[in-house]
C-alpha positions as CSV (number, residue, x, y, z in Angstrom):
1,E,-28.4,0.8,21.6
2,G,-32.2,-0.6,21.6
3,G,-33.2,-1.0,17.8
4,S,-30.6,1.5,16.5
5,A,-29.4,0.3,13.1
6,P,-25.5,-0.9,12.8
7,W,-24.9,2.0,9.9
8,D,-26.7,4.6,12.4
9,A,-24.1,3.6,15.0
10,A,-21.3,3.9,12.9
11,I,-22.2,7.5,11.9
12,R,-22.4,8.5,15.4
13,L,-19.1,6.9,16.0
14,L,-17.4,8.8,13.5
15,D,-19.1,11.9,15.1
16,E,-17.8,11.0,18.7
17,M,-14.5,10.6,17.1
18,E,-14.2,14.1,16.0
19,L,-16.0,15.5,19.1
20,R,-13.2,13.8,21.1
21,G,-10.5,15.5,18.6
22,L,-9.7,12.2,17.1
23,P,-9.6,12.2,13.3
24,A,-11.9,9.6,11.4
25,S,-9.5,7.9,9.1
26,V,-10.4,6.7,5.9
27,R,-10.6,3.0,7.4
28,A,-13.1,4.2,9.7
29,H,-15.2,5.8,6.8
30,N,-15.0,2.7,4.9
31,A,-16.2,0.7,7.5
32,A,-19.4,2.9,7.6
33,I,-19.6,2.6,3.8
34,E,-19.5,-1.1,3.8
35,L,-22.4,-0.9,6.5
36,R,-24.3,1.4,4.1
37,A,-23.8,-1.1,1.2
38,A,-25.0,-4.0,3.3
39,A,-28.2,-2.0,4.0
40,C,-28.4,-1.2,0.4
41,D,-28.5,2.4,0.9
42,A,-26.7,4.0,-2.1
43,A,-27.5,7.4,-1.0
44,G,-25.9,7.1,2.4
45,A,-22.7,5.6,0.8
46,R,-22.3,8.4,-1.4
47,W,-23.0,10.8,1.3
48,L,-20.1,9.3,3.4
49,L,-18.0,9.5,0.3
50,E,-18.6,13.3,0.5
51,R,-18.3,13.7,4.1
52,M,-14.6,12.2,3.7
53,E,-13.8,14.5,1.1
54,R,-15.3,17.4,2.8
55,R,-13.0,16.4,6.0
56,G,-9.9,16.3,3.5
57,L,-9.6,12.7,3.3
58,Q,-9.1,11.0,0.1
59,P,-11.3,7.8,-0.6
60,D,-9.4,5.0,-1.7
61,G,-10.1,2.0,-3.9
62,Y,-12.1,0.4,-1.0
63,S,-13.9,3.3,-0.4
64,Y,-15.2,3.5,-3.9
65,T,-15.8,-0.4,-4.4
66,S,-17.9,-0.3,-1.2
67,A,-20.1,2.5,-2.4
68,M,-20.4,0.9,-5.8
69,K,-21.5,-2.3,-4.0
70,A,-24.0,-0.2,-2.2
71,C,-25.3,1.4,-5.6
72,G,-25.4,-2.2,-7.2
73,R,-27.5,-3.6,-4.3
74,A,-29.9,-0.7,-4.8
75,A,-30.2,-1.0,-8.4
76,D,-28.9,2.6,-8.9
77,A,-26.6,1.8,-12.3
78,A,-26.3,5.6,-12.8
79,A,-24.8,6.2,-9.5
80,A,-22.5,3.2,-9.8
81,A,-20.9,4.5,-12.9
82,E,-20.4,7.9,-11.9
83,L,-18.4,6.3,-8.8
84,L,-16.6,4.2,-11.4
85,E,-15.6,7.4,-13.4
86,R,-14.3,9.3,-10.2
87,A,-12.5,6.1,-8.8
88,E,-10.4,6.0,-12.1
89,L,-8.9,9.3,-11.1
90,I,-7.7,8.0,-7.7
91,P,-3.7,7.6,-7.4
92,R,-2.4,3.8,-7.3
93,R,1.0,2.9,-6.4
94,R,3.1,0.9,-8.7
95,G,6.9,-0.1,-7.6
96,G,6.7,2.3,-4.6
97,Q,5.7,5.5,-7.0
98,R,2.5,7.3,-7.0
99,Q,1.1,7.1,-10.5
100,W,-2.1,8.4,-12.2
101,L,-3.5,5.7,-14.7
102,P,-5.1,6.9,-17.8
103,R,-8.7,6.4,-18.1
104,G,-9.1,2.4,-19.5
105,S,-5.4,1.6,-18.4
106,P,-5.2,-1.8,-16.3
107,G,-5.0,-1.3,-12.7
């Protein structure tokens, strides 16, 4: 795809999956978020998190870590802090049980 950035191709691939009736998974979105992080694109990474949620997907720890990496590379500390707060609310598994960890507890 002559001159197309990899992250643009990733978005097109997510769209194409949906057009063909294939659900774009959390893993597929995470790969696209990681590409946005590599490009120092905090806004794009955050947009992908929102896209996931709009589609009923729950971003996981990797989703948030990759988006925070994008924010760090873009020198957007406020956005990274906001994502950290959101990430602290995601469910975690311990001993096969799903638990919500209180803020500030070790993960």
